[in-house]
C-alpha positions in Angstrom: 14.6 -6.1 8.5 18.3 -6.1 8.2 21.0 -8.5 7.7 22.3 -9.8 11.3 25.3 -7.7 10.8 22.8 -4.5 10.5 23.1 -4.1 6.7 20.3 -3.4 4.3 18.9 -6.2 3.0 19.0 -5.9 -1.2 16.1 -7.5 -3.3 16.8 -10.0 -6.0 16.6 -7.0 -8.9 19.0 -5.2 -6.7 22.0 -5.5 -9.7 19.5 -4.8 -12.1 18.5 -1.1 -10.7 22.0 -0.5 -10.4 22.7 -1.3 -14.0 19.9 1.2 -14.9 21.1 3.8 -12.7 18.6 3.8 -10.1 18.8 6.3 -6.5 18.9 4.0 -3.7 17.3 4.4 -0.2 16.7 2.9 2.8 12.8 1.2 2.8 11.9 -0.8 5.9 15.4 -2.2 6.3 15.9 -2.7 2.5 17.5 -0.8 -0.2 15.0 -0.1 -2.4 15.3 2.5 -5.5 13.8 5.5 -4.9 13.7 6.5 -8.5 15.1 6.4 -12.1 17.1 8.9 -14.3 13.5 9.9 -15.6 12.5 11.0 -12.4 9.7 10.7 -10.0 7.0 12.9 -11.7 7.8 10.9 -15.4 7.5 7.4 -13.7 4.1 9.1 -11.9 2.8 10.1 -15.0 4.0 6.8 -17.0 1.9 4.7 -14.7 -1.0 6.9 -14.9 -0.8 6.6 -19.1 1.0 3.4 -19.6 2.3 0.9 -17.6 5.6 0.7 -15.0 7.0 -1.9 -13.6 7.6 -1.3 -9.2 10.0 -3.8 -7.5 8.1 -4.5 -4.1 10.4 -7.1 -2.7 10.7 -5.4 0.5 6.9 -6.3 1.5 7.0 -9.5 3.5 5.6 -12.8 2.4 4.2 -15.0 5.4 3.3 -18.5 4.0 0.8 -19.7 6.5 0.5 -23.9 5.7 -1.3 -26.6 7.1 -5.0 -27.2 8.8 -6.5 -24.7 11.2 -4.5 -22.2 9.4 -7.8 -20.4 8.1 -9.3 -20.4 11.9 -5.7 -18.8 13.1 -5.9 -16.0 10.3 -10.0 -15.7 11.4 -8.9 -14.6 14.6 -5.9 -12.5 14.1 -7.4 -10.3 11.0 -10.2 -8.0 10.9 -11.7 -8.8 7.6 -13.6 -12.0 7.0 -11.8 -14.3 4.8 -15.0 -16.7 4.5 -16.3 -14.0 2.3 -13.4 -15.2 -0.6 -12.1 -18.6 -1.0 -8.8 -20.0 -2.9 -7.8 -18.3 -5.8 -8.7 -14.8 -4.3 -6.7 -11.8 -2.0 -8.3 -9.7 0.5 -7.1 -6.3 2.1 -7.3 -6.5 5.9 -5.8 -5.2 9.1 -3.8 -7.1 12.3 -4.8 -4.7 15.5 -4.0 -3.6 19.0 -5.8 -4.5 22.0 -6.7 -0.5 21.6 -7.8 -1.0 18.2 -4.8 0.7 16.4 -3.6 -0.8 13.6 -0.1 -3.2 14.0 0.1 -3.5 10.1 -2.2 -3.4 6.8 -1.9 -6.3 4.4 -2.8 -8.1 1.8 -3.7 -12.0 2.2 -3.4 -14.0 -1.1 -5.1 -17.2 -0.9 -3.3 -19.4 -2.9 -4.7 -23.1 -2.5 -7.0 -24.6 0.0 -4.7 -24.7 3.3 -2.1 -21.9 1.9 -2.3 -18.6 2.5 0.6 -15.7 1.5 0.0 -12.8 3.9 1.6 -10.1 2.5 2.5 -7.3 5.7 4.7 -4.3 5.2 8.4 -4.6 5.1 9.0 -3.4 8.5 6.4 -5.5 9.9 6.7 -8.8 8.8 8.1 -10.0 12.1 5.3 -8.7 14.1 3.3 -10.2 11.7 5.0 -13.6 11.8 4.8 -13.5 15.5 1.3 -13.9 15.7 0.6 -15.7 12.7 1.4 -19.6 12.0 3.6 -19.2 9.0 7.1 -19.3 7.8 8.9 -16.2 6.5 9.4 -16.4 2.6 10.2 -12.9 1.4 13.9 -13.5 0.4 12.9 -16.7 -1.7 11.6 -14.4 -4.0 11.1 -11.0 -5.8 7.9 -9.1 -6.3 7.5 -7.3 -9.2 4.2 -4.9 -9.7 3.1 -4.1 -12.6 0.9 -1.2 -12.9 -1.1 1.4 -15.2 -4.1 0.6 -17.9 -1.4 -0.9 -20.3 -0.4 -3.3 -17.6 -1.8 -6.3 -18.9 -1.1 -5.5 -22.5 2.3 -5.6 -21.9 2.8 -8.4 -19.2 0.8 -10.5 -22.0 3.5 -11.9 -23.8 5.8 -12.1 -21.2 3.2 -14.3 -18.7 -0.1 -14.6 -20.5 -1.8 -16.6 -17.2 -0.7 -13.9 -14.8 -1.8 -10.9 -16.9 -5.1 -12.7 -17.0 -5.4 -12.7 -13.2 -9.1 -10.7 -12.2 -8.5 -8.1 -9.7 -8.3 -9.0 -6.0 -7.9 -12.6 -7.4 -4.9 -14.7 -7.3 -3.5 -17.4 -9.7 -0.4 -19.6 -9.6 1.4 -19.9 -13.0 4.9 -21.3 -14.5 7.6 -19.3 -15.7 11.0 -20.6 -16.9 9.7 -24.0 -15.2 9.5 -22.6 -12.2 6.1 -21.8 -10.1 5.2 -18.4 -9.5 2.1 -16.2 -8.4 0.1 -13.4 -9.6 -2.3 -11.1 -7.8 -4.8 -8.8 -9.4 -3.6 -6.1 -7.0 -1.6 -3.0 -6.6 -0.7 0.4 -5.0 -1.2 2.7 -6.9 -4.9 3.5 -8.5 -4.3 2.0 -11.4 -5.2 -1.7 -12.9 -2.4 -3.5 -12.5 -0.5 -7.4 -11.6 1.9 -8.3 -9.0 4.1 -11.4 -9.8 5.6 -13.4 -7.3 8.7 -14.7 -8.8 11.7 -17.0 -7.6 14.6 -14.7 -6.6 17.1 -17.0 -9.0 14.6 -16.0 -12.1 13.2 -12.6 -11.0 16.1 -10.6 -12.7 14.9 -12.2 -16.6 11.6 -12.0 -15.2 12.4 -8.1 -14.5 14.2 -7.6 -17.7 11.4 -9.1 -20.3 9.0 -7.0 -18.6 10.8 -3.8 -19.1 11.7 -5.0 -23.2 7.7 -5.7 -23.4 7.7 -1.9 -22.9 6.9 -1.0 -18.9 9.1 1.5 -17.7 10.8 1.2 -14.6 9.3 3.1 -11.3 10.6 3.7 -8.0 9.0 3.7 -4.5 9.0 7.4 -4.9 6.4 7.1 -7.9 4.9 4.6 -5.8 3.9 7.2 -3.1 2.7 9.9 -5.0 0.8 7.4 -6.8 -1.0 6.0 -3.9 -1.4 9.4 -2.4 -3.5 10.8 -5.5 -5.8 7.4 -4.9 -6.2 8.3 -1.1 -4.5 4.7 -0.5 -3.1 4.8 3.4 0.4 4.1 4.4 1.3 2.3 7.7 3.5 4.5 10.0 1.1 7.7 8.5 -2.6 6.8 7.9 -2.4 4.0 10.0 -0.2 2.8 12.9 0.0 3.3 16.7 -3.2 5.1 18.2 -4.9 5.2 14.7 -8.0 2.8 14.2 -9.5 2.0 11.3 -12.6 3.8 11.6 -10.3 7.1 12.3 -9.0 5.8 8.7 -12.2 5.7 6.8 -11.9 1.9 6.9 -14.8 0.3 8.3 -15.1 -2.0 5.7 -12.3 -3.7 6.4 -13.8 -4.8 9.6 -15.9 -7.9 9.4 -18.1 -7.2 12.8 -20.1 -10.5 12.9 -17.5 -13.1 12.1 -16.5 -13.5 15.5 -13.9 -12.2 18.0 -10.6 -11.1 16.6 -7.7 -9.4 18.5 -8.6 -5.5 19.1 -12.3 -6.2 18.4 -13.6 -4.8 22.0 -11.8 -1.8 21.7 -13.1 -1.0 18.1 -16.6 -1.8 18.8 -16.5 0.9 21.9 -14.8 3.7 19.3 -18.1 2.7 16.7 -20.0 3.3 19.3 -18.8 6.3 20.7 -17.9 7.5 17.0 -14.2 8.1 16.3 -13.1 11.7 17.6 -11.1 12.2 14.5 -11.6 10.8 10.6 -9.0 11.0 7.5 -10.0 14.0 5.2 -8.3 15.0 2.2 -7.1 18.7 1.4 -6.2 20.4 -1.6 -3.4 23.6 -1.5 -3.2 26.0 -4.8 0.3 26.1 -5.4 2.9 23.4 -5.8 4.8 23.9 -3.0 4.0 20.3 -1.4 2.1 19.9 2.2 4.5 18.0 5.1 3.7 15.0 7.5 3.2 16.4 10.8 2.5 19.5 9.7 -0.5 21.3 12.2 -4.1 22.2 10.4 -5.9 24.9 11.7 -9.0 26.5 11.2 -10.4 30.0 12.1 -7.3 30.1 14.2 -8.0 26.9 16.0 -6.0 23.4 15.7 -8.4 20.8 14.5 -5.7 18.3 13.2 -2.4 17.0 11.6 -1.2 16.1 8.3 -0.3 12.5 7.9 0.9 12.3 4.2 1.6 15.5 1.9 3.1 15.7 -1.6 2.9 17.5 -4.8 0.2 15.9 -7.0 1.9 15.6 -10.6 -1.8 15.1 -12.5 -3.6 17.8 -10.2 -0.3 20.2 -10.6 -1.1 21.4 -7.1 -0.3 20.2 -3.3 -2.4 17.6 -1.6 -2.7 16.1 1.3 -4.4 13.9 3.9 -5.2 14.8 7.5 -6.6 13.3 10.5 -9.2 15.7 11.6 -11.4 16.4 14.4 -15.2 15.0 14.0 -17.1 17.4 16.7 -16.7 21.1 15.4 -14.0 20.1 13.1 -13.7 21.2 9.0 -16.4 19.9 6.6 -15.8 19.1 2.9 -15.7 22.8 1.0 -14.3 24.4 4.3 -11.1 26.4 4.4 -8.1 25.4 6.4 -4.6 26.4 6.7 -1.8 23.8 6.6 1.1 25.2 9.3 4.8 24.9 7.7 7.8 25.8 9.4 8.2 29.1 8.1 4.6 29.7 6.2 1.2 28.6 6.3 -0.3 27.0 3.0 -4.1 27.6 2.3 -6.1 24.8 1.9 -9.6 23.4 1.3 -11.4 20.0 3.1 -12.2 18.0 -0.3 -13.3 14.9 -1.6 -11.0 11.7 -2.2 -9.6 10.1 -3.8 -8.0 13.3 -5.4 -7.5 11.0 -8.5 -9.4 10.1 -10.7 -11.5 13.0 -9.4 -14.7 12.1 -8.0 -17.8 13.3 -10.3 -20.0 15.9 -8.0 -23.7 14.5 -7.8 
């Protein structure tokens, strides 16, 4: 999303980020904070040990309201809203005809006939084109308070928001304005995302920081989601990548009736996906990078979709799409081939953090 003049869209919190010395970057047509002076690693560790606040206002909000909207969403999206109800949130996908993921999103079922659909920043218009709704993205800010102390720090600021359960949605009032909180996030930690009207968003942000949350940028958000093995559209999801290949078959409600891309996905389910997303760990601090080729016994077997240094594990980690037939299994050695060197790696279980207990 960009303005008609081609300029990057700014969050309602832009001036707050500038005042805090944030390093700003382009993300999905928005100018957003990549990091603050403490740096990405420090912000990452603060989220794992305490609480941080992210500005995720670049995420879209398509508000779908009125009679018939439930059925329209059921026909468009893969998951089954019939499994939940008002006051709940659900992760779901929008598919192309070939079964690949046009976008992944969370639906906030706010009221009986009101759904706030939250697509990725660059896909808001794509989603609005297939879902009968109104783009209200720029009318609010979304502040994600994440970490083991997130609720405790948010409680004196917005007690009703702090009480929202995981994957539940709750309306609340702040400074006399209607807001919405959801027990969702993208870090692998507990937390709450608060949609706050743009005029009062800077005050809400300052109050959250004053309560003890540290500001964190999109750099830390990416390393946190990678440690948690959460997919990023354009990397683990996107053109040519289906939910089955990404290990997200649980997002597909096969029995609910027809939805976009279902026929192609059912054919893949019968045949079995030709590739699957796998976790990989390297020995040193040098991070694997997206698009690096993965080889095993000298043979190309896959490609890295995301890679970085893990602040918690102190070594490189990666997600890669790897062929399923005759491809490497968990525990097998592989090579991640960078431009000037190859990194020895091992196929491992995900999430990377917290480490999965071995049976």
